[in-house]
C-alpha positions as CSV (number, residue, x, y, z in Angstrom):
1,M,-6.8,-22.1,39.2
2,A,-8.6,-20.3,36.4
3,S,-10.6,-22.4,34.0
4,P,-9.2,-22.4,30.4
5,L,-10.9,-20.3,27.8
6,P,-13.1,-22.2,25.4
7,M,-11.2,-23.3,22.2
8,K,-12.2,-21.5,19.1
9,C,-12.9,-23.5,15.9
10,I,-11.2,-22.2,12.8
11,N,-12.1,-23.4,9.3
12,R,-8.9,-23.9,7.4
13,Q,-10.5,-23.5,4.0
14,D,-12.1,-20.2,5.1
15,L,-8.6,-18.8,5.9
16,Y,-7.7,-19.1,2.2
17,T,-11.1,-18.5,0.5
18,N,-12.8,-16.0,2.8
19,L,-10.9,-12.8,3.4
20,E,-13.2,-11.6,6.2
21,A,-12.8,-14.9,8.0
22,R,-9.0,-14.6,7.7
23,I,-9.1,-11.1,9.1
24,Q,-11.3,-12.1,12.0
25,Y,-8.8,-14.9,12.8
26,L,-5.8,-12.5,12.7
27,H,-7.7,-9.9,14.7
28,S,-8.6,-12.5,17.3
29,F,-5.1,-13.9,17.6
30,L,-3.4,-10.5,17.8
31,D,-6.1,-9.2,20.2
32,F,-6.8,-6.4,17.7
33,S,-9.8,-4.6,19.3
34,S,-11.7,-1.3,19.5
35,N,-8.9,0.0,21.7
36,D,-6.5,-0.4,18.7
37,I,-8.9,1.2,16.3
38,E,-9.3,4.2,18.7
39,A,-5.5,4.5,19.1
40,L,-5.0,4.5,15.3
41,I,-7.7,7.0,14.6
42,S,-6.7,9.4,17.4
43,G,-3.1,9.0,16.5
44,A,-3.6,9.5,12.7
45,K,-2.2,13.0,12.7
46,Y,1.0,11.9,14.4
47,I,1.5,9.1,11.9
48,K,0.7,11.5,9.0
49,A,3.4,13.9,10.2
50,L,5.9,11.0,10.0
51,V,5.0,9.9,6.5
52,P,7.2,12.3,4.4
53,A,10.3,11.4,6.4
54,V,9.5,7.7,6.4
55,V,9.1,7.6,2.6
56,N,12.4,9.3,2.0
57,I,14.2,7.0,4.5
58,V,12.6,3.9,3.0
59,Y,13.6,4.7,-0.6
60,R,17.1,5.7,0.5
61,K,17.4,2.2,2.0
62,L,15.9,0.5,-1.1
63,L,18.5,2.2,-3.3
64,Q,21.3,0.9,-1.1
65,Y,20.9,-2.6,-2.6
66,D,21.1,-3.5,-6.3
67,I,18.5,-6.2,-6.0
68,T,15.8,-3.8,-4.7
69,A,17.0,-0.8,-6.7
70,R,16.9,-2.9,-9.9
71,A,13.2,-3.6,-9.4
72,F,12.3,0.1,-10.1
73,T,13.4,-0.4,-13.7
74,T,12.7,-4.1,-14.3
75,K,9.6,-4.5,-12.0
76,N,11.0,-7.9,-11.0
77,T,13.5,-8.8,-8.3
78,T,14.3,-12.1,-10.1
79,E,15.8,-10.4,-13.1
80,A,19.6,-9.7,-13.3
81,G,21.3,-6.7,-14.9
82,D,23.0,-3.5,-14.1
83,V,21.1,-0.9,-12.0
84,G,22.8,2.0,-13.8
85,E,24.0,5.3,-12.3
86,A,21.0,7.2,-13.5
87,L,18.8,5.7,-10.8
88,H,18.8,8.0,-7.7
89,E,16.4,9.4,-5.1
90,D,15.2,12.2,-7.5
91,S,14.8,9.9,-10.6
92,P,11.4,10.2,-12.1
93,Q,10.4,6.6,-11.3
94,I,11.6,6.9,-7.7
95,L,9.6,10.1,-7.2
96,H,6.6,8.3,-8.8
97,R,6.9,5.4,-6.4
98,K,7.5,7.7,-3.4
99,M,4.1,9.2,-4.0
100,F,2.4,5.9,-3.9
101,L,4.2,4.8,-0.7
102,R,3.1,8.2,0.8
103,A,-0.5,7.5,-0.3
104,Y,-0.3,4.0,1.1
105,L,1.1,5.1,4.5
106,N,-1.6,7.7,4.7
107,K,-4.2,5.0,4.0
108,L,-2.9,3.3,7.2
109,C,-4.3,6.4,9.0
110,S,-7.8,5.8,7.8
111,D,-10.6,3.9,9.5
112,P,-9.5,0.2,10.3
113,S,-13.1,-0.6,11.4
114,K,-14.1,-0.7,7.7
115,M,-13.6,-3.8,5.7
116,E,-12.3,-1.7,2.8
117,F,-9.3,-0.9,4.9
118,W,-8.3,-4.6,5.1
119,E,-9.3,-5.4,1.5
120,Y,-6.9,-2.8,0.2
121,L,-4.0,-4.2,2.4
122,D,-4.8,-7.6,0.9
123,K,-4.7,-6.1,-2.6
124,V,-1.3,-4.6,-1.9
125,G,-0.1,-8.1,-1.3
126,M,-1.6,-9.4,-4.5
127,M,-0.1,-6.6,-6.6
128,H,3.4,-7.6,-5.7
129,V,3.0,-11.1,-7.3
130,G,2.2,-9.8,-10.8
131,L,-1.6,-9.8,-10.4
132,G,-4.1,-7.0,-10.7
133,R,-1.9,-4.5,-12.5
134,K,-1.7,-3.6,-16.2
135,H,2.1,-3.7,-15.8
136,P,2.8,-6.7,-13.6
137,L,5.1,-6.2,-10.6
138,H,7.0,-9.2,-9.1
139,I,8.7,-8.5,-5.8
140,E,9.9,-11.5,-3.8
141,Y,8.6,-11.8,-0.3
142,V,12.0,-11.5,1.5
143,H,12.2,-7.8,0.3
144,L,8.6,-7.0,1.2
145,G,8.9,-8.5,4.7
146,V,12.1,-6.7,5.6
147,C,10.8,-3.4,4.2
148,L,7.7,-3.6,6.5
149,G,10.0,-4.4,9.4
150,F,12.1,-1.3,8.5
151,I,9.1,0.9,8.3
152,Q,7.9,-0.4,11.7
153,D,11.3,0.3,13.2
154,I,11.3,3.9,12.0
155,M,7.8,4.6,13.2
156,T,8.2,3.0,16.5
157,E,11.3,5.0,17.3
158,A,9.7,8.2,16.2
159,I,6.5,7.7,18.2
160,L,8.3,6.6,21.3
161,S,10.5,9.7,21.0
162,H,7.6,12.2,20.8
163,P,8.4,14.8,23.5
164,R,4.8,15.5,24.6
165,L,2.7,12.3,24.0
166,S,2.1,10.4,27.2
167,M,3.7,7.0,27.5
168,H,0.2,5.4,27.6
169,R,-0.7,6.9,24.2
170,K,2.7,6.0,22.8
171,I,2.4,2.4,23.8
172,A,-1.2,2.2,22.5
173,L,-0.2,3.7,19.1
174,V,2.9,1.6,18.7
175,K,1.0,-1.6,19.5
176,A,-1.9,-0.8,17.2
177,L,0.3,0.2,14.3
178,G,2.5,-2.9,14.8
179,K,-0.6,-5.1,14.6
180,V,-1.7,-3.5,11.3
181,I,1.8,-3.9,9.8
182,W,1.9,-7.5,10.8
183,I,-1.5,-8.1,9.2
184,Q,-0.1,-6.4,6.1
185,N,2.9,-8.8,6.4
186,D,0.5,-11.7,6.5
187,F,-1.3,-10.5,3.3
188,M,2.1,-10.2,1.6
189,A,2.9,-13.8,2.6
190,K,-0.6,-15.0,1.7
191,W,0.1,-14.3,-2.0
192,H,3.7,-15.4,-2.0
193,V,3.8,-18.6,0.2
194,R,2.6,-21.7,-1.7
195,E,0.3,-23.4,0.7
196,A,-3.3,-24.5,0.5
197,D,-3.0,-24.5,-3.3
198,E,-6.3,-26.4,-3.6
199,F,-8.1,-23.2,-2.5
200,H,-6.2,-20.6,-4.6
201,L,-7.9,-18.4,-7.2
202,L,-6.9,-18.7,-10.8
203,E,-4.9,-15.8,-12.2
204,S,-7.7,-15.3,-14.8
205,D,-10.1,-14.6,-12.0
206,V,-8.1,-11.5,-10.8
207,I,-9.5,-8.2,-12.0
208,I,-6.8,-5.7,-13.2
209,E,-7.3,-2.1,-11.8
210,K,-5.4,1.1,-11.7
211,E,-3.1,1.5,-8.8
212,G,-4.8,3.1,-5.8
213,Y,-8.2,1.5,-6.7
214,L,-10.3,-1.2,-5.1
215,H,-13.4,-2.7,-6.7
216,G,-13.4,0.1,-9.2
217,K,-13.3,2.9,-6.6
218,Q,-10.3,5.1,-5.8
219,V,-9.2,4.5,-2.2
220,L,-6.0,6.5,-2.0
221,D,-5.8,10.2,-1.5
222,D,-6.7,12.3,-4.6
223,N,-4.0,14.9,-4.2
224,L,-1.3,12.3,-3.6
225,L,-2.3,10.3,-6.7
226,E,-2.4,13.4,-8.8
227,V,1.2,14.1,-7.7
228,A,2.2,10.6,-8.5
229,E,0.7,10.8,-12.0
230,T,1.7,14.4,-13.0
231,G,4.6,15.3,-10.8
232,T,2.8,18.3,-9.3
233,S,0.4,18.7,-6.4
234,A,-3.2,20.0,-6.7
235,S,-1.8,23.5,-6.1
236,S,0.6,23.1,-9.1
237,H,3.7,23.2,-6.9
238,P,6.5,20.9,-8.0
239,I,7.4,17.9,-5.9
240,E,9.7,18.8,-3.1
241,T,12.0,16.1,-1.8
242,K,13.3,16.8,1.7
243,K,16.3,15.1,3.2
244,T,14.9,13.6,6.3
245,Q,15.6,11.6,9.4
246,C,13.7,9.7,12.0
247,P,12.8,12.5,14.5
248,F,14.4,12.8,17.9
249,S,17.0,10.2,17.2
250,S,19.6,12.4,18.8
251,N,17.8,12.0,22.0
252,L,18.0,8.3,22.1
253,P,21.1,6.0,22.5
254,I,21.9,4.0,19.4
255,P,22.1,0.3,20.5
256,C,25.3,-1.6,19.6
257,D,24.6,-4.0,16.8
258,R,27.8,-5.5,15.6
259,N,28.8,-3.7,12.4
260,S,25.5,-1.7,12.0
261,D,26.5,1.2,14.3
262,S,28.5,3.2,11.8
263,T,26.0,2.6,9.0
264,R,23.0,3.7,11.1
265,E,24.9,6.8,12.3
266,Q,25.9,7.7,8.7
267,T,22.3,7.3,7.5
268,R,21.1,9.7,10.2
269,D,23.9,12.2,9.7
270,K,23.0,12.4,6.0
271,L,19.3,13.0,6.6
272,A,18.5,16.5,7.5
273,P,15.6,16.9,10.0
274,S,12.3,17.6,8.3
275,L,9.8,16.5,11.0
276,S,9.6,19.5,13.2
277,E,5.9,19.4,12.4
278,F,5.8,16.0,14.1
279,R,7.3,17.5,17.3
280,G,4.8,20.4,17.0
281,V,1.6,18.4,16.6
282,E,-0.7,19.4,19.4
283,V,-1.4,16.7,21.9
284,E,-5.0,16.1,22.7
285,G,-5.9,14.6,26.0
286,K,-3.4,13.1,28.3
């Protein structure tokens, strides 16, 4: 019989006051290792190819519900009121938010071996509770958590459906990306869930910065932020919004899920394929 592994000691206060200690605990518990970092870095080009489609699919989903759609005008999911017919996928505020989601998802393709990577994910959680922004944003956790789950579902299906990636690489990339998304989910919960109040920072201690900045330094892609602010890319081309769908979905059986079958099929039928570049990304190695 194998001897049990030695028990690791975790300081509870550190989990709430020391971000690095919390990250180390999460990494240890999830077995996030150099193998995951390698999978994310080597698979970055595949994830980046998915980003435009994922962004469009996510915002189409968010606009299907009044409580999430309303937040794009009120910046608060607790406020009531009519959404208004003027809000649609090509509305200025939706195009603006799409660019930031695109920059954020591209950030997930950067180097997770750097502390800055995890600090920014924590800041994303903080920004959704009304802190760290000139114009406060209050999004309740239920919407954030389910949105992360939706993003993970889209990416998992797309990666596993890639026609040329080996199953070994698919599994490695799906596992690594899933761990990152769940750590982001923890950072969302960290700022929303009221526990360990004795260790929490005062709101007055939080520094307000521009979106896409961390410790006064820009951490999201220059070109994507320029598009978000001006509506045009660095090459002065107007924003193009493609109607997209999760790639290769026609190759996979759609599981029966009570009343969701028709909704899922309708969503995919409405989204024109725009990820041929994802299919065509050259596979390196085996």
